[in-house]
N, C-alpha and C positions, 0 to 999 in steps of 0.2 A: 397969275400963272406960275407955273413951276419954278423953283428957286434952286440954283446951283450952290450947294453947301461947301463944296470943295472941287477944285480942279488943280491937280498937283503932279508934278514930274517927281517920280521916285528915284532913288539912287540906283536902282536897276536899269533906268531909262524908260520905264514904262509910264504912261499917263493914266492917272486915276481920276475919274469924275464921279461925284456922288450928288444926286439931285433930290429934291423933295417936292412932291406934287401939292397942290393946294385945292380948295373947293372948286376954283374956276376950272381946273382940269377934269372935274367930274369924278363920280363915284368909282373907286378901284377896288371895292370889295369883290371876292371871288364869287359870291352869290350871283352877281350880274343881273339884277332884276330887269333892267331896260334893254339888254342885249347890246350894249355899246362898249363893253369892256375891252375886246380886242382892239377896237379902234383907238380907245384911250391909251391902252399900253403902247400901241404903234407911235402914237403921238409923242409919248415920253421918250421911248427908246431912240427915236429918230433923231432926238437932240444930243444923245449921249456919245454917238460914234460907233456903238456896238452894232450887232446884227438885231433884226426885228424880233427875233425869239426871246422871250423873257422867262427866266425861271421864277415862278411864283410858287408859294407854299400853301398849303392847307394847315394853318397854324393851330397848335393845340395847347399852347402854354406849357410847354414841356422843355426838354433839353435835347431833342433829336437834331442832328446836324446832318445835312446831305453835301456831298462832294460833286461838283458840277465840272464835267470834262468836256462838254460841248455846248454851243448856244441852245438854250432851252432845255437842256439836260435836267432831269429830276423834276420837272414842273409838275406841280399838283402834289408833290410828295407831302406826307403828314410830317412836318418838322417845323422848328421855329428858328433855324439858321441854315444858311446856304454858304458854301466856301468854294472858291476857285483860284486856280493859278494860271487859267487859260485866257489869253487876250480875246476880247470880243464877246465873253459871256456876261450877259446883263442878269444881275441878281436883284430881286426885289422883295420887300415885306411890306405888308398892309397894316396899318395902325389907326386908332382913333382915340387915343390917349396913353396907350402903352409906349414905350421908348423904342424908336428905330435907331439902331447902332450899326455903323460901318467900322470894321476892323480892317486895317491896311497894313501889309507887310511891306517893308522897304525893299524886298527882294522880288515884289511883283505878284503879291497874293492879295486876296480880298475875301472878306466875309460881310454879310448882312445879318442882322439878328433882330428878331422880334422879342423885346425885353419887358415883358410884364411882371408884376410882383411875384406871381407864382414861379415863372421861369428863372427869375433872379434868385429867388430863394432855393431853387432846385440846382442852380449852377450853370444856367444856359450860356452865360458870357464866357465863364471858364472853359466849358466844353468847346465853344466855338474857337476861342483863342488857342486852345491845345491842338485842335484839328488844323487850324491855319499854321501854326508854328510847324507841325509835322508835315504840312504840305509845302510851305514855301519858306519857312524859317523866319527869323526877326531881324531887327526889333519890330514891334508892333505899335501902331498908334490908333486911336479911335475918335470917331466923330458921332456925337449924340444928337439926334434930330429933335424936332419939336415934340413934346409929350406933355401930359398934364403935371401940374406943379402943386405944390402943398396948399397953395391959397385956396384950391378948389377940390382937393382930394381927401374928403373926410374918409376916415379908415377906421374899421372895427379895432376896439382895444385889444382883443385877444390875439388877432392876426398881427397887429402892429407890435405887440411884445415879442412874438416869435421872430419877427423880422429884425427887431432890434437885437435880439440874442444872436441872430444869424449874421447880420451885416453891420452892427455896430449903432451906437446911439445917434449918429448924425441923421439917420433915416427918419427919426421921430420929430414930428413938427405939428404946427396947428394950422387950420384954415384961417381965412381972414375974419371969421367970427368966432375964433377961439376953440374950435372943436378938434379933437385929435386927428391928425392927418399923416399920411405918408409923404415923404420927400422923395419922390421917385427918381429925379437926377441924382440925389445923394446916394440912393440905393445903386444906381448904375455905376457911380464912381467907385463905391466900396467893392463892388463885384469886379470891376476893372482892376482895381488895386490888388485884389486877391489873385487875379489872373496874371499880375505882373505887368500890366499896361499902365504906365504912369504918363504917357503923352496923349492928352485927349483934349478935345474941344466940345463944349456944350452949347447948343443953340438955346437961346433965352426964351423962346416963345412958349407959352402955356396954351395947350390946345383948347382947354375950357374957356380961357379968357379971349383968345386971339380969334377973330372971325374969318380968318383965312383958312381955318382947319375944321374938320369934323371932330366932334367930341361926343363919345358915347355918354360920358357923365353929365355933360350939359344938356343933351337933347334926347338921349335914349335911342338915337338912330343907329342903324347897322352900317351906315356909309363909312368909307375908309379913304384916307389919303395913302400914299406909298412913298417909301424911300427905295430909289433905284440907283445902282452903282455899276460901274464897268472899269475894267482895265484894258487898255489898248497899247498897241506898239506906238511909240512916239514918232511924230512925223516932224519935219522941219518947220511947219507952221504952228506947231503947238507951243503955248506959252504957260508957265507955270501960274 
């Protein structure tokens, strides 16, 4: 079932919770082929302490960022990141190999980012960080959820060379059988560092290896897990 990646009391006094769904929580792709998507969303958000409305995105592997000012605001927008400083707004991104990233402001702001290689090359994390800094201020920290790792991420040499030029040599790797590969977590780290975010945690799970998660590269399925996150006003029962 879903896993809490972070439950943290911020210096602002707010509580931030970041959760990652798993296959056992069902398919959270926006296409909703079986008609149970809203039920699955409610199940996840009910555990977070936010409202039932969830800001989800029609992700485009770009750099568009939406600002959410009320629960469910901007739901369905074509974007790859959502930012809020309003308590109770649940933000989510859907992934099946791309990296889900939560950006957290100590002042009580939050962003979630869908970080695939195209978005990283175009600067989606830098854009989301800049938007969050403008909304809530810093410092910022980041939490990188499960994504595909280099062991399973064979990558075209031409595109890999472009990413090395853009993000540095650490993104170049090999698969377990020696083929050219992209190190997606390293690409996320390079982008975070370019954005001035040096405080980050990376989940170690590879979505292609770990049978808790959907993986497009492993199965070709369009099914998705989700990272969902919320900031709430802290109560006396909250524990960091």
